[in-house]
C-alpha beads as a LAMMPS data file, in Angstrom:
LAMMPS data file: protein, C-alpha beads

228 atoms
227 bonds

1 atom types
1 bond types

-500.0 500.0 xlo xhi
-500.0 500.0 ylo yhi
-500.0 500.0 zlo zhi

Masses

1 110.0

Atoms # bond

1 1 1 0.033 -0.094 0.249
2 1 1 1.374 3.051 -1.503
3 1 1 1.217 6.906 1.071
4 1 1 -0.800 8.349 -2.019
5 1 1 -3.607 5.752 -1.374
6 1 1 -4.397 7.633 2.224
7 1 1 -5.928 10.536 3.374
8 1 1 -7.248 13.475 4.782
9 1 1 -10.050 14.910 6.000
10 1 1 -11.784 18.537 6.550
11 1 1 -11.978 16.562 10.068
12 1 1 -9.003 15.106 10.629
13 1 1 -9.967 11.896 10.086
14 1 1 -7.555 9.872 7.999
15 1 1 -8.861 7.038 5.166
16 1 1 -6.791 4.358 4.333
17 1 1 -7.881 3.671 0.873
18 1 1 -8.992 0.299 0.640
19 1 1 -7.015 -2.233 -1.468
20 1 1 -7.160 -5.611 -3.383
21 1 1 -6.455 -8.643 -1.988
22 1 1 -4.361 -11.634 -4.085
23 1 1 -7.710 -13.973 -4.427
24 1 1 -9.516 -10.842 -5.680
25 1 1 -11.450 -9.535 -3.155
26 1 1 -11.563 -5.950 -2.183
27 1 1 -10.312 -4.825 1.287
28 1 1 -12.834 -1.587 2.375
29 1 1 -11.685 1.891 3.495
30 1 1 -10.438 2.372 7.130
31 1 1 -11.327 5.712 9.252
32 1 1 -9.077 6.261 11.813
33 1 1 -10.441 9.628 13.701
34 1 1 -8.087 12.347 14.485
35 1 1 -6.041 11.701 17.144
36 1 1 -6.151 8.411 17.334
37 1 1 -2.573 5.739 18.411
38 1 1 -3.421 2.291 17.917
39 1 1 -2.066 0.414 21.358
40 1 1 1.111 -0.646 20.430
41 1 1 2.475 2.405 20.013
42 1 1 0.037 4.134 22.891
43 1 1 2.798 3.974 26.672
44 1 1 2.084 1.907 28.796
45 1 1 1.651 2.695 32.738
46 1 1 4.456 2.130 34.920
47 1 1 5.080 2.895 38.703
48 1 1 7.631 4.378 40.680
49 1 1 9.520 1.637 41.262
50 1 1 9.049 -0.369 38.009
51 1 1 10.832 2.989 36.606
52 1 1 13.416 3.195 39.605
53 1 1 14.165 -0.450 39.122
54 1 1 14.214 -0.256 35.345
55 1 1 16.100 3.318 34.691
56 1 1 20.484 3.438 35.020
57 1 1 20.881 2.990 38.359
58 1 1 23.124 6.320 38.750
59 1 1 22.407 9.111 40.886
60 1 1 20.659 11.924 39.228
61 1 1 23.996 14.254 38.370
62 1 1 26.566 12.247 38.760
63 1 1 29.562 11.409 36.686
64 1 1 29.807 8.197 36.637
65 1 1 33.980 8.385 34.961
66 1 1 34.910 11.283 37.343
67 1 1 34.353 8.235 40.442
68 1 1 37.561 6.726 41.155
69 1 1 37.131 2.523 41.277
70 1 1 38.127 1.331 44.377
71 1 1 40.319 -1.870 44.878
72 1 1 39.582 -4.740 46.545
73 1 1 39.931 -5.233 49.898
74 1 1 40.794 -8.742 50.966
75 1 1 40.909 -10.722 54.500
76 1 1 44.225 -10.020 56.031
77 1 1 45.652 -14.058 56.843
78 1 1 47.234 -14.896 59.899
79 1 1 51.003 -14.508 59.108
80 1 1 49.497 -11.394 58.113
81 1 1 48.551 -10.323 61.074
82 1 1 51.581 -11.856 63.346
83 1 1 54.109 -9.613 60.295
84 1 1 51.936 -6.184 60.800
85 1 1 52.336 -6.597 65.307
86 1 1 55.630 -7.673 64.636
87 1 1 56.520 -3.973 62.516
88 1 1 54.286 -1.867 64.520
89 1 1 56.523 -3.351 67.578
90 1 1 59.459 -2.694 66.513
91 1 1 57.792 0.796 64.674
92 1 1 57.209 1.547 68.646
93 1 1 60.726 0.641 69.948
94 1 1 61.949 2.701 67.641
95 1 1 60.540 5.778 68.370
96 1 1 60.541 4.873 72.518
97 1 1 63.998 3.007 73.248
98 1 1 63.976 3.972 76.667
99 1 1 61.353 2.016 76.966
100 1 1 63.311 -1.029 75.659
101 1 1 65.652 -0.951 77.813
102 1 1 63.744 -0.513 81.013
103 1 1 62.518 -3.520 79.806
104 1 1 65.510 -5.509 79.741
105 1 1 66.569 -4.305 82.072
106 1 1 63.618 -5.173 84.714
107 1 1 64.296 -9.099 83.284
108 1 1 68.326 -9.003 83.952
109 1 1 67.319 -8.322 87.669
110 1 1 64.785 -10.878 87.266
111 1 1 66.837 -13.197 86.259
112 1 1 69.076 -12.638 88.790
113 1 1 66.807 -13.297 91.517
114 1 1 66.032 -16.024 90.255
115 1 1 70.021 -17.324 90.312
116 1 1 70.723 -16.112 94.221
117 1 1 70.243 -17.333 96.904
118 1 1 66.372 -18.780 98.348
119 1 1 65.031 -16.515 101.076
120 1 1 66.198 -17.611 104.586
121 1 1 63.179 -19.031 106.485
122 1 1 61.785 -16.394 109.352
123 1 1 62.306 -17.181 112.610
124 1 1 60.160 -18.359 115.246
125 1 1 60.219 -14.885 117.035
126 1 1 59.794 -13.305 113.824
127 1 1 56.968 -15.553 112.852
128 1 1 55.235 -14.605 116.103
129 1 1 52.871 -11.921 115.654
130 1 1 53.600 -8.945 117.327
131 1 1 53.178 -7.436 120.450
132 1 1 53.623 -11.313 121.234
133 1 1 56.273 -11.648 123.700
134 1 1 58.233 -15.192 123.327
135 1 1 56.890 -17.651 126.009
136 1 1 59.719 -18.664 128.575
137 1 1 61.279 -22.072 128.808
138 1 1 58.695 -23.458 131.173
139 1 1 55.825 -22.032 129.851
140 1 1 56.834 -23.392 126.360
141 1 1 56.955 -27.074 128.410
142 1 1 53.809 -26.578 129.563
143 1 1 52.229 -25.870 126.343
144 1 1 53.591 -28.493 123.973
145 1 1 52.111 -31.109 126.721
146 1 1 48.466 -29.700 126.761
147 1 1 48.737 -29.821 123.253
148 1 1 49.323 -32.683 123.339
149 1 1 47.214 -33.607 125.783
150 1 1 44.220 -32.707 124.048
151 1 1 45.577 -34.018 120.617
152 1 1 45.085 -37.004 122.773
153 1 1 42.459 -36.931 124.207
154 1 1 40.828 -35.677 120.087
155 1 1 42.111 -38.777 118.857
156 1 1 40.656 -41.182 121.038
157 1 1 37.430 -39.544 120.628
158 1 1 37.691 -39.992 117.183
159 1 1 38.276 -43.662 117.413
160 1 1 35.021 -44.561 119.956
161 1 1 33.146 -43.021 117.008
162 1 1 34.994 -43.936 114.115
163 1 1 34.189 -47.971 116.025
164 1 1 30.577 -46.749 117.385
165 1 1 29.686 -45.940 113.368
166 1 1 31.673 -49.630 112.453
167 1 1 28.559 -51.049 114.779
168 1 1 25.841 -49.131 113.395
169 1 1 27.078 -50.065 109.454
170 1 1 27.357 -53.777 110.275
171 1 1 23.904 -54.041 112.298
172 1 1 21.465 -51.964 109.326
173 1 1 24.081 -55.051 106.865
174 1 1 22.864 -57.932 109.099
175 1 1 19.040 -56.496 109.099
176 1 1 18.386 -55.500 105.661
177 1 1 20.032 -59.050 105.250
178 1 1 17.458 -60.472 106.931
179 1 1 14.642 -58.851 106.107
180 1 1 16.055 -60.427 102.816
181 1 1 15.669 -63.855 104.248
182 1 1 12.338 -63.002 105.878
183 1 1 10.506 -62.002 102.365
184 1 1 12.021 -65.084 100.733
185 1 1 10.708 -67.178 103.700
186 1 1 7.294 -66.468 103.062
187 1 1 8.402 -67.017 99.296
188 1 1 8.919 -70.387 100.524
189 1 1 6.073 -71.190 101.724
190 1 1 3.647 -70.079 99.543
191 1 1 5.328 -72.103 97.308
192 1 1 5.145 -75.074 99.167
193 1 1 1.584 -75.043 99.280
194 1 1 1.194 -74.572 95.717
195 1 1 2.913 -77.939 95.413
196 1 1 1.101 -79.363 97.879
197 1 1 -1.841 -78.484 95.965
198 1 1 -1.476 -79.981 92.977
199 1 1 -0.034 -77.303 90.460
200 1 1 3.854 -78.014 88.747
201 1 1 6.267 -75.468 89.975
202 1 1 8.499 -73.790 87.544
203 1 1 12.749 -74.738 87.933
204 1 1 13.222 -71.608 89.237
205 1 1 11.014 -71.522 91.666
206 1 1 11.628 -75.218 92.291
207 1 1 15.205 -74.124 92.651
208 1 1 13.971 -72.052 95.781
209 1 1 12.583 -74.679 97.376
210 1 1 16.150 -76.636 97.379
211 1 1 17.653 -73.794 100.028
212 1 1 14.548 -72.823 102.334
213 1 1 16.444 -74.692 104.560
214 1 1 19.716 -73.157 104.138
215 1 1 17.908 -69.708 104.514
216 1 1 16.109 -70.910 107.547
217 1 1 19.108 -71.594 109.263
218 1 1 20.872 -68.107 108.181
219 1 1 18.031 -66.139 109.305
220 1 1 17.752 -67.493 113.244
221 1 1 22.106 -67.196 112.857
222 1 1 21.181 -63.914 112.453
223 1 1 18.136 -63.506 114.900
224 1 1 19.864 -64.523 117.543
225 1 1 23.295 -61.830 116.518
226 1 1 20.896 -59.097 115.998
227 1 1 19.370 -59.607 120.110
228 1 1 23.178 -59.784 121.735

Bonds

1 1 1 2
2 1 2 3
3 1 3 4
4 1 4 5
5 1 5 6
6 1 6 7
7 1 7 8
8 1 8 9
9 1 9 10
10 1 10 11
11 1 11 12
12 1 12 13
13 1 13 14
14 1 14 15
15 1 15 16
16 1 16 17
17 1 17 18
18 1 18 19
19 1 19 20
20 1 20 21
21 1 21 22
22 1 22 23
23 1 23 24
24 1 24 25
25 1 25 26
26 1 26 27
27 1 27 28
28 1 28 29
29 1 29 30
30 1 30 31
31 1 31 32
32 1 32 33
33 1 33 34
34 1 34 35
35 1 35 36
36 1 36 37
37 1 37 38
38 1 38 39
39 1 39 40
40 1 40 41
41 1 41 42
42 1 42 43
43 1 43 44
44 1 44 45
45 1 45 46
46 1 46 47
47 1 47 48
48 1 48 49
49 1 49 50
50 1 50 51
51 1 51 52
52 1 52 53
53 1 53 54
54 1 54 55
55 1 55 56
56 1 56 57
57 1 57 58
58 1 58 59
59 1 59 60
60 1 60 61
61 1 61 62
62 1 62 63
63 1 63 64
64 1 64 65
65 1 65 66
66 1 66 67
67 1 67 68
68 1 68 69
69 1 69 70
70 1 70 71
71 1 71 72
72 1 72 73
73 1 73 74
74 1 74 75
75 1 75 76
76 1 76 77
77 1 77 78
78 1 78 79
79 1 79 80
80 1 80 81
81 1 81 82
82 1 82 83
83 1 83 84
84 1 84 85
85 1 85 86
86 1 86 87
87 1 87 88
88 1 88 89
89 1 89 90
90 1 90 91
91 1 91 92
92 1 92 93
93 1 93 94
94 1 94 95
95 1 95 96
96 1 96 97
97 1 97 98
98 1 98 99
99 1 99 100
100 1 100 101
101 1 101 102
102 1 102 103
103 1 103 104
104 1 104 105
105 1 105 106
106 1 106 107
107 1 107 108
108 1 108 109
109 1 109 110
110 1 110 111
111 1 111 112
112 1 112 113
113 1 113 114
114 1 114 115
115 1 115 116
116 1 116 117
117 1 117 118
118 1 118 119
119 1 119 120
120 1 120 121
121 1 121 122
122 1 122 123
123 1 123 124
124 1 124 125
125 1 125 126
126 1 126 127
127 1 127 128
128 1 128 129
129 1 129 130
130 1 130 131
131 1 131 132
132 1 132 133
133 1 133 134
134 1 134 135
135 1 135 136
136 1 136 137
137 1 137 138
138 1 138 139
139 1 139 140
140 1 140 141
141 1 141 142
142 1 142 143
143 1 143 144
144 1 144 145
145 1 145 146
146 1 146 147
147 1 147 148
148 1 148 149
149 1 149 150
150 1 150 151
151 1 151 152
152 1 152 153
153 1 153 154
154 1 154 155
155 1 155 156
156 1 156 157
157 1 157 158
158 1 158 159
159 1 159 160
160 1 160 161
161 1 161 162
162 1 162 163
163 1 163 164
164 1 164 165
165 1 165 166
166 1 166 167
167 1 167 168
168 1 168 169
169 1 169 170
170 1 170 171
171 1 171 172
172 1 172 173
173 1 173 174
174 1 174 175
175 1 175 176
176 1 176 177
177 1 177 178
178 1 178 179
179 1 179 180
180 1 180 181
181 1 181 182
182 1 182 183
183 1 183 184
184 1 184 185
185 1 185 186
186 1 186 187
187 1 187 188
188 1 188 189
189 1 189 190
190 1 190 191
191 1 191 192
192 1 192 193
193 1 193 194
194 1 194 195
195 1 195 196
196 1 196 197
197 1 197 198
198 1 198 199
199 1 199 200
200 1 200 201
201 1 201 202
202 1 202 203
203 1 203 204
204 1 204 205
205 1 205 206
206 1 206 207
207 1 207 208
208 1 208 209
209 1 209 210
210 1 210 211
211 1 211 212
212 1 212 213
213 1 213 214
214 1 214 215
215 1 215 216
216 1 216 217
217 1 217 218
218 1 218 219
219 1 219 220
220 1 220 221
221 1 221 222
222 1 222 223
223 1 223 224
224 1 224 225
225 1 225 226
226 1 226 227
227 1 227 228
């Protein structure tokens, strides 16, 4: 279709002249109103967020060419941190040499004190608290004898308490053993009644009946021991 085939009316309408199809049929004229814009040519609505998302992604008025590119900072490893600490320490020693000399002198004095003679233990007079007069010979002898008597009395009391505790512990063990034997003997009595009724016993129940006489004798001995 050529451009000369289109015409415009006085109202501003545009008329697209018809044409003939390949099969011989004729297309009708198309009238386009004034100011009409086809759908494919119309601008679609877009929100501010979509405009910002689809925008160039830069600050208005910023010239990117003038912004220097920042080099990527790599994390420091352990060896790099150690080397940096050593370098800083060396720089501080160079800036303050007096501190380094003082530290070396202090280390030498400490080493001499360790290699020297060990300090003497304090004497008895110096070990006594201030304001107290050291005891004389007779007084010291009396104090030593009193302390020995007190220590011997304390040891005798502790021995008696331990003996009483041992007897109490043995008695508790005997009572526990006696209670367990009485429980077994009650089970034996019930099993004997069961056997007398003609019921069959399990192997472990028959084994308990075999030990009945032994348990009764042991229980009698425990009762006699506890009665004493």
